[in-house]
C-alpha positions in Angstrom: 254.8 103.2 -77.5 255.9 100.7 -74.9 259.4 101.2 -73.7 261.4 98.3 -72.1 264.0 99.5 -69.6 266.8 97.5 -68.0 268.1 98.5 -64.5 271.6 99.3 -63.4 273.9 98.4 -60.5 272.5 98.4 -57.0 269.2 96.9 -58.0 270.3 93.4 -57.1 269.3 91.8 -53.8 270.3 88.4 -52.3 268.2 85.5 -53.6 266.3 87.6 -56.2 266.6 84.8 -58.9 265.2 82.1 -56.6 261.7 82.3 -58.0 262.9 82.1 -61.5 265.1 79.0 -61.4 262.3 76.7 -60.2 261.4 76.7 -63.9 263.7 74.3 -65.8 263.7 76.5 -68.9 264.8 79.7 -66.9 267.4 77.7 -65.1 268.9 76.3 -68.3 269.0 79.8 -69.9 270.7 81.2 -66.8 273.3 78.3 -66.9 274.0 79.3 -70.5 274.5 82.9 -69.5 276.9 81.7 -66.7 279.0 80.0 -69.3 279.2 83.1 -71.4 280.0 85.3 -68.4 282.5 82.9 -66.9 280.9 82.9 -63.4 278.1 80.9 -61.7 275.1 83.2 -62.0 272.8 80.6 -60.6 274.7 80.6 -57.3 275.1 84.4 -57.2 271.4 84.9 -57.9 270.2 82.5 -55.3 272.6 81.8 -52.4 275.3 84.5 -52.5 275.0 87.2 -49.8 274.8 90.9 -50.2 278.5 91.5 -49.8 279.3 89.0 -52.6 276.8 90.4 -55.1 277.9 93.9 -54.3 281.3 93.1 -55.9 281.2 95.0 -59.2 282.7 92.1 -61.1 279.8 89.9 -60.0 277.0 92.5 -59.8 277.3 93.7 -63.4 277.0 90.4 -65.3 274.4 89.2 -62.7 272.1 92.2 -63.4 272.5 92.0 -67.1 271.8 88.3 -67.1 268.7 88.8 -65.0 267.4 91.4 -67.4 268.0 89.2 -70.4 266.3 86.2 -68.6 263.1 88.2 -68.0 263.3 89.7 -71.5 263.4 86.3 -73.1 260.2 85.3 -71.2 258.5 88.5 -71.9 259.3 89.1 -75.6 258.9 85.5 -76.9 256.7 86.1 -80.0 256.2 89.8 -78.9 259.2 91.7 -80.0 257.2 93.5 -82.7 255.1 95.0 -79.9 258.1 96.9 -78.3 258.4 100.5 -79.3 261.8 101.2 -77.8 264.4 100.0 -75.3 266.9 101.6 -72.9 269.2 100.6 -70.1 270.4 102.5 -67.1 274.2 102.4 -66.9 275.2 98.7 -67.0 271.6 98.0 -68.2 272.7 99.3 -71.6 274.3 96.0 -72.2 271.0 94.2 -71.8 269.3 96.9 -74.0 272.0 96.4 -76.7 271.3 92.6 -76.8 267.5 93.1 -76.8 267.8 95.6 -79.7 270.0 93.2 -81.7 273.2 95.3 -81.6 275.1 92.3 -80.2 274.4 88.7 -79.1 273.5 87.9 -75.5 276.7 86.0 -75.2 278.8 89.0 -76.4 276.9 91.3 -74.1 277.6 89.0 -71.1 281.3 88.6 -72.0 281.7 92.4 -72.4 279.9 93.2 -69.2 282.1 90.8 -67.3 285.1 92.6 -68.7 283.5 95.9 -67.7 282.9 94.8 -64.2 286.4 93.5 -63.7 287.9 96.6 -65.1 285.7 98.9 -63.0 286.5 96.9 -59.9 290.2 97.3 -60.6 289.8 101.1 -61.1 287.7 101.3 -57.9 290.4 99.5 -55.9 292.9 102.3 -56.6 291.2 104.9 -54.4 288.4 104.3 -51.8 285.4 105.8 -53.6 281.6 105.4 -53.6 278.3 106.9 -54.6 275.4 108.6 -52.8 271.9 109.5 -54.0 271.0 113.1 -53.3 267.2 113.7 -53.2 265.7 117.1 -53.6 267.3 120.5 -53.3 268.4 123.2 -55.7 270.5 121.9 -58.6 272.8 125.0 -58.7 273.5 124.8 -55.0 274.2 121.1 -55.2 276.7 121.7 -58.1 278.5 124.3 -56.1 278.8 122.0 -53.1 280.1 119.2 -55.3 282.8 121.4 -56.6 283.8 122.4 -53.1 284.1 118.8 -52.1 285.7 117.4 -55.3 282.7 115.2 -56.0 281.1 114.6 -59.4 277.5 114.2 -60.6 277.4 110.6 -61.9 273.8 109.9 -62.6 271.2 112.6 -63.4 268.2 110.5 -62.8 265.4 113.1 -63.0 262.5 113.2 -60.5 264.7 115.2 -58.1 267.4 112.6 -57.8 271.1 113.0 -58.6 273.7 110.3 -57.8 277.0 111.8 -56.9 280.4 110.1 -56.6 283.9 110.5 -55.4 286.2 109.7 -52.5 284.5 108.3 -49.4 285.7 111.0 -47.0 284.2 113.7 -49.3 280.9 111.8 -49.6 280.8 111.6 -45.8 281.4 115.4 -45.6 278.4 115.9 -48.0 276.2 113.7 -45.8 277.4 115.5 -42.6 276.6 118.9 -44.2 274.1 118.4 -47.0 272.8 121.1 -49.2 269.6 122.7 -47.8 266.5 120.7 -48.7 268.3 117.6 -49.7 268.7 114.1 -48.3 271.8 112.1 -48.9 271.6 108.3 -49.1 274.8 106.2 -49.5 274.5 103.5 -52.2 275.6 99.9 -52.0 278.2 100.2 -54.8 281.9 99.7 -54.7 283.3 102.7 -56.6 282.8 106.1 -58.2 281.2 104.9 -61.4 280.6 107.2 -64.4 283.3 109.6 -63.2 287.0 110.3 -64.0 288.0 107.6 -61.5 286.9 105.0 -64.1 289.1 106.3 -67.0 291.4 103.2 -66.9 288.3 100.9 -67.3 287.3 102.7 -70.4 290.4 101.7 -72.3 290.1 98.1 -71.1 286.5 97.8 -72.3 287.3 99.6 -75.5 289.9 97.0 -76.4 287.5 94.1 -75.6 284.6 95.8 -77.6 286.8 96.1 -80.7 286.4 92.4 -81.3 282.5 92.5 -81.3 280.6 92.9 -84.6 277.9 95.4 -83.8 274.7 95.4 -85.8 272.3 98.3 -86.2 269.5 98.2 -83.7 266.2 96.6 -84.8 264.3 98.4 -82.1 264.5 102.1 -81.2 267.4 102.3 -78.8 268.2 105.3 -76.5 271.6 106.2 -75.1 272.4 107.3 -71.6 274.8 109.9 -73.0 272.1 112.4 -73.9 268.8 110.5 -74.2 268.9 110.4 -78.0 268.0 107.4 -80.1 271.0 105.9 -81.7 270.7 104.5 -85.3 273.9 102.5 -85.7 275.3 99.6 -83.6 278.9 100.8 -83.9 277.9 104.2 -82.5 276.0 102.7 -79.6 278.9 100.4 -78.6 281.2 103.4 -78.7 278.8 105.3 -76.4 278.5 102.4 -74.0 282.3 102.2 -73.7 282.7 105.9 -73.0 279.7 105.9 -70.6 281.9 104.1 -68.0 283.5 107.4 -67.1 280.7 109.8 -68.2 277.5 110.8 -66.4 274.3 108.8 -67.0 271.6 111.1 -68.2 268.5 109.1 -67.3 266.6 112.3 -67.0 267.2 112.9 -70.7 266.2 109.4 -71.6 262.8 109.8 -69.8 262.3 113.2 -71.6 262.9 111.4 -74.9 260.3 108.7 -73.9 257.8 111.5 -73.3 258.7 113.4 -76.5 258.3 110.2 -78.5 254.9 109.3 -77.1 255.5 106.6 -74.4 252.3 104.9 -73.4 253.8 102.3 -71.0 257.1 101.3 -69.3 258.1 97.8 -68.4 261.2 97.4 -66.2 263.1 94.1 -66.5 264.5 92.1 -63.6 265.7 93.1 -61.1 263.1 95.8 -61.3 261.9 98.7 -59.1 264.2 101.7 -59.3 263.4 102.8 -62.8 259.6 102.5 -62.6 259.9 104.5 -59.3 261.6 107.3 -61.2 259.1 107.1 -64.1 256.1 107.4 -61.7 257.5 110.7 -60.5 258.8 112.1 -63.8 256.3 110.7 -66.2 253.1 111.0 -64.2 250.2 109.0 -65.6 252.3 106.6 -67.7 251.5 103.0 -66.7 254.4 100.9 -65.5 255.1 97.3 -64.7 258.1 96.1 -62.7 259.1 92.5 -63.5 260.5 91.2 -60.3 259.2 87.6 -60.2 257.6 85.3 -62.9 254.2 86.2 -61.5 254.7 89.8 -62.9 255.1 88.6 -66.4 251.3 88.4 -67.0 250.8 92.1 -66.4 253.8 93.0 -68.6 252.6 90.7 -71.4 249.1 92.3 -71.2 250.7 95.8 -71.5 252.6 94.7 -74.6 249.8 92.9 -76.3 247.4 95.8 -75.8 249.9 98.3 -77.2 
């Protein structure tokens, strides 16, 4: 079973779409995505600097559009070779479109609303996120409680992303739990925590106007790693996920339980195959970063 995975926020880098738009077909598709999202994704994927594309309202549609762009090239005539699909955090919008739960245009419109709503929520209090590598899980949980921080992403492979007010994240970095390393992340808020509750309601209202179809490909949810059988249920979970922890560790466990034989990470790739290499040892992976990576991904699919 080949699993297609779509990355989350923080995976974008300045100019990462430059190699793609040299192809007129890719550029035209990205321009269509720009129209749906209501922002210039060509500009933000090629010339905008790191500060601009770190803006949540820009980063989220940019990442989803990039994943859909690479998926269109990869899956043309090969959708029947895909065993399952999953997205990390905002990547769930790309996963939903790939699985047929909603159109690409609806996914991009909704994710633009999500990004704006989360940016507004983040502006209320200075918050952020940090990755914590290693250490004892119970000791980390105790320290987070002491500091008023929350576990936002349980990524597996010894990585937990924590979130909360910046001064509390700084205190964690200054006095980390024994055996851990704390790395601040380039995101603009405490995503997947109670700080995002106002964004949930905004997104729920927007999602109510989208007709959700049942997935045509096995589709895993970040809520608990389970496969979701109805489109309506998946959209409801995506909405609630804005203020709930991402259980990517549970998703990877489900991949293993269901017999994963390969993982392909869509653009802008890297983070999720890195986690898979540590948590799913021996499972082949391909990270699609440039058009040159498509050949290896296509070979993996066609040999499935």
